[in-house]
C-alpha positions in Angstrom: 81.8 -6.9 -196.9 85.4 -7.5 -195.8 85.3 -11.1 -197.1 84.0 -9.9 -200.4 86.7 -7.2 -200.6 89.4 -9.8 -199.9 88.2 -12.2 -202.6 88.0 -9.5 -205.3 91.3 -8.3 -206.8 92.2 -4.6 -206.2 92.4 -3.8 -209.9 88.8 -5.0 -210.6 87.5 -3.3 -207.5 89.2 0.0 -208.3 88.1 0.0 -211.9 84.5 -0.6 -210.8 84.7 2.3 -208.3 86.3 4.6 -211.0 83.6 3.7 -213.6 80.8 4.3 -211.1 82.4 7.6 -210.0 82.8 8.8 -213.6 79.1 8.0 -214.3 78.0 10.0 -211.3 80.4 12.9 -212.3 79.0 12.9 -215.9 75.4 13.0 -214.5 76.2 15.9 -212.2 78.1 17.8 -214.9 75.2 17.3 -217.3 72.7 18.4 -214.7 74.5 21.7 -214.2 
């Protein structure tokens, strides 16, 4: 996990996390 984190740029990793978080947020917002 640490090795994978070191090989992936921070921008790509952060964008992936933000996109996933936004998808979960939209699902929760749509649920309620």
